[in-house]
N, C-alpha and C positions, 0 to 999 in steps of 0.2 A: 197290332197288339204289341204291348211292351214285352221285351224278352224276360225270361225267368232268370233272376239273378241268384247265383249259387255261390255259397262259401264252402270251401273244402277244409276240413279240420282233421289233420292227420300228422303224426310225428315222422312219417316216412317221407323223405324228400322225393323218392321215386314216385310214390303215389300222388303227391301234390303236383309234380311236374307232368307226369303222364296223363293224369285225369284232367288237369287244367287244359292241356293241349287238346285232348279229345273233346272236351266240352266246348272249347272255343270254336270248334269246327261244326258243332251241332246247331242247326237253324233254331232260332227262338230261345237260345240259352246263352247267358253271359256269365263269365266267372267274375263275381264281385270281389272276391278276396280269397286268400289261402292263409292258413295258420298252422303252426306246428304243435299247439296245445290249446286247451280250452281258455286259459287265461289270456293268451294273446288274441284268441278269437273274440273273446268278449270285449276287449278294448276296441277292436275294429268294428264289431257289431254295434256298439254304442254310438259310433260315428255314422255308420251306414248299415242299416239292418238288411240282411239278405231275404230273398223269398223262400229259399230252401237251403238247409244245411246238409252236407254230406259229412258224416261224423264217424271217426274211428272210436274204439272203446279203450284200448290199452295205450295210454299216453302219459307223459310226465306231468306232474303237478296236480292234475285232476283227471280221473277216468271219465270216459265218455258217457256212461250211464248217469253218473252224478251230475255232469254238465247238462245232459238231456233233461233231467228232473228240474234243475234250476231254470233252464230256458222255458220249460212248460209252465212253471210257476210265475216267471217274470213276464214273458211275452210269448205265448204259444206260437210255435213256428213249425212248419213241416220239416221233419228230419228223416233222412235215409241213413241208417246205420250201415257202415261198410267196414267189416272187421273180420279177422281170423277167428275171433272168439264166438262168433254167432253161427257156428255150424248148425245144421238142422237139428232141432230138438234140444239145444243146450239151454241151461237156465238163464244164461246171459241174453240169448235171443228172446226168451219169454219175458224177461225183466224189461228189455228195451221196448217191446210191444206194449207191455202194461204201462210203461211210463209215458207212452204217447208217440213213439216212432211209427211212421206210416209205411215204412219200407225197410227191407233188410237185404243187403248184398254181402255174401260171405266170400272173403278173400282167402286164397290159399296161403300156406306158409312159405311155399317155394314158387318160383316162376311168376312173381307178382306182376312184373312189367307186361309179360305176354298175356297173362290173365286179363289185365285191364284192357289191353288192346282187343283181345278176342271177345270180351264181354261188353264192349262199348254200347251196343244197342240195348242190352238189358239194363245197364246203369242209366243210360239216357232215358229209357222208358220209365224206370223207377223215379227219376227226378221229375219227369213230366207228370206222372201220376201224383207225386207228392205236391206239386205246385197247385193242383186242383183241389187238394184236401183243405177243408175248413177246420183247422185244428183248434181245439179248446183245451183249457186246463183239464187234467184228468178228473172225471166226475167223483164226487164224494163217495159214491157207491163202490169205488175201487178199493177204498181203505176202511170202510165201515159199512155195516148193514144199512140198507135204505130205510128211511123212517116208516115206510108203509109195509115193511116186511112182516111185522107182527100181525097187522090187519089181514094180510094175505093168508097167513097161516090159519087165522080164525075162519076166514071165508071158505077155505078149502076143506075144513074138517068133514070127513065122511063123504066127500063129493065123489070119490072114485068108485064107490060101490056099484054104481050104475053106468059108469062111463069108461070102463077099462079098455074099450076098443077104440077110443079116440086117439088120433095122431096129430101132432103139431110138427110142421116142417118149417125150418128157418134157413134162410140163405143170406150170406153176407160176403163182402169183399173188403176193400180198403176202409179202415176204421172199424171193421167188424170184430176184431179181437177185444177191444175195449167195450164195444156195444153189447156183444154177447155176454161178457162178464157182468155188465150192469143188469141184463135181463135174468141170467141164470142165478145170480146171487140173490135176487129178489123172490125167487120161486120157493114155495114150501116143498117139503119132501113128498107130499101128496099132490101130484099134478099129472096131467096127461104125459104119455111117452113122447119124447121129442127126438127128431132127427135133424141134423145140421150139416150143411155144407158151408164151410168157410174157406175161401180161396187161400191155400197155403201150400208151400212146397212139401215134397215127400219128407217124412220124419219129423217135421215141425208139429204136426197135429197130435202126436202122442204126448209130447211134453205140454202142449197147450191144454189138452184134455186133463192131464194129470194135475196141472196147476188149478184149473177150474174145479176139479173134483175136491181139491184140498180146501176150497173156500166156499163151496156151495152145499146146501142141504140136499139137493138132488145128487144122484150118482152120475158122474160124467166120465165117459171113456171113449177112446178111439174105437170105431166100429170094427168088428170082425165078421167074417162070413157067417151068416146064419144067426147073428145076435137077435134076440127077441126085443121088440119094442114094448117096454113095460112102463106102467105108471111110476113116476119118480126117476126114470132113467133117461139120460141124454146121450145119444150116439152121434159122434162127430166123424164125418167121412174122412178116411185116411188121405193125406196128401199124395197126389200122384195116382189116385184110383177113384173111379166112379162109385157111387153108392145109390142103390135103388131099394124101394120098398116092395115087399111081396107079402102075400097073405096065404095062410094055410088054415082053412076053417075060420075060426074066430080070432086067430092069432096073427099078429103082424111080426114080420122079421125083415132084416135087411140082407141084401146081397152086395158084395164088394167085388169089383171086377176091373180088369184092364180094358183098354179101348182107346180109340183116338180122342183127342181133346174135342170138346163141344164148346162153341163160342170162345175158343182159344183156352179153355180151362179143363183141367182134370184134377180134382173132381169138379163137375159142373152142377150149378144149382138147377138148371133146366132139366138135367137128367133125373135128379132126385124128385123135383116137383111134378114132372110128368108121370113118374111111377106112382107117386102119391095120388094123383088124379085118377089113375087107372085102378089102383088097388083099394083106396079108401073112399074116394068120391066125396059124398057129403059128410062123411065121418071124419073130416080133417079140417085143420086150420093151417093156412099158409101165411107166412110173414116174410116179406122181402125187405132187407135192411140195407144200411149204408154200403156203397160200393160203386166202383167205376164200371161203365159199360152197360150191357143189357142182359147179361146172363141171368136167367130166372124170370124175366118178364113174361115170356111166352109160356113157361111152365106154370106160373101163377095164373095166367089166363086159362090154361087147361084145367087147373084146379077149380077156378070159379065156375067154368062151364060144366064141370062135373058136380057142382052143388056145394063145394066147400066154401067156408068163410075165408076171405082173403084180405090181408092188410098190407099196407106199405108204410115204412117209416117216413115221417114227414120231413120236408126239406130243412126246416129249422134245426132239427136234431141230428141230421146226417153229417158225417165228415165229408163224404162225397155223395151228392144227390144225383146218382147216375142210374143204378139198377131200379130203385123205387120210382124214379121219374119215368123211366121207360114203361114200367108196369102201369102207372097211372095213365100214360098216354094211350096205352092199348086198351084201357078199360078193364084191366085185370084185377084191380084192387077195389074191394067194397068200400074201404075207407083208408085215409091216411091218418096215422096217429104218432105222437111223439115217442121217443125211445123210452122215456120214463113210464109210459102207460102200457108197454107191451107185456110185461110180466102179469100185471093185473088182468089184462085181456085174456091171456092164456089160462089163468085160474078161473075166470068167469066162464070161458068156453068149456073147460073141463067139468064145471059144476052144473051145466045145463043139459037138457035133453034135446036131441035133434040139432039142426043147423042154427 
């Protein structure tokens, strides 16, 4: 296999030197170039385009977020943001993800050299994951309401009078921040209650939920212990903690807890989907979206075996066709559908009786 060719764009000579040395020793990775700012980087990229960019944010002549947006409009390329400004939950981190970054590594303000050496495996892992991503220009749904949104509102009118106990469970990883925004922005205020696991570090999920809440008709928030699953509400599992569904009589709620990582993740999609299978059974819809690995595949199978409707995002619309692919291989998904169809499927599911 050809090596993954990486360009490092950072105004810190220390970062360029230490990271280039570290990556040069990593099997299957080649340092294509380094640059001290985006304009120098672009000159080099036009001669020899890299497979992955490792990009700082605070740089001379042009900031990294502006450069990221330009690259995504010009020639979408996997980008890992590596910056002191992308601490968990910051607006800069959310803006980078919304603009198309597929990974974030937060640098400390002090002890930079030692941090890079200590975090080598994490940085290399982020680059390998980015190399597998099929990056596209940010969808139009990120900047304006989707054309079908009005029709969805009309289709859902009055639907929840008889379907308030339905639950929709969504799981996503790499590429999921953009994909979830596409889905949730297209939903009307009247829709089934939704629970979400998006693989994210601790503290990122609160800012992610706040951002979605500001642009969606549905209420979006980071889940708290005992939160009710209600029509028109989306609960996102907090980074660093598992989320499970529970039931009290006719009411659904979530529990948020610590515990060991499952499938190397906390929160884990499998943990959520298995709890939905136990507590909601055929009264649920499960959707496994873009992401690397297999987290959620067995949980989606448990949901299907419990009588739930189960869907997988199709390969063509995934940034990384990993989790949905594993679900399809297991026979866990009733159907595979494109990202653009997921919101309408949720609305239709909420409007009908039974499975």
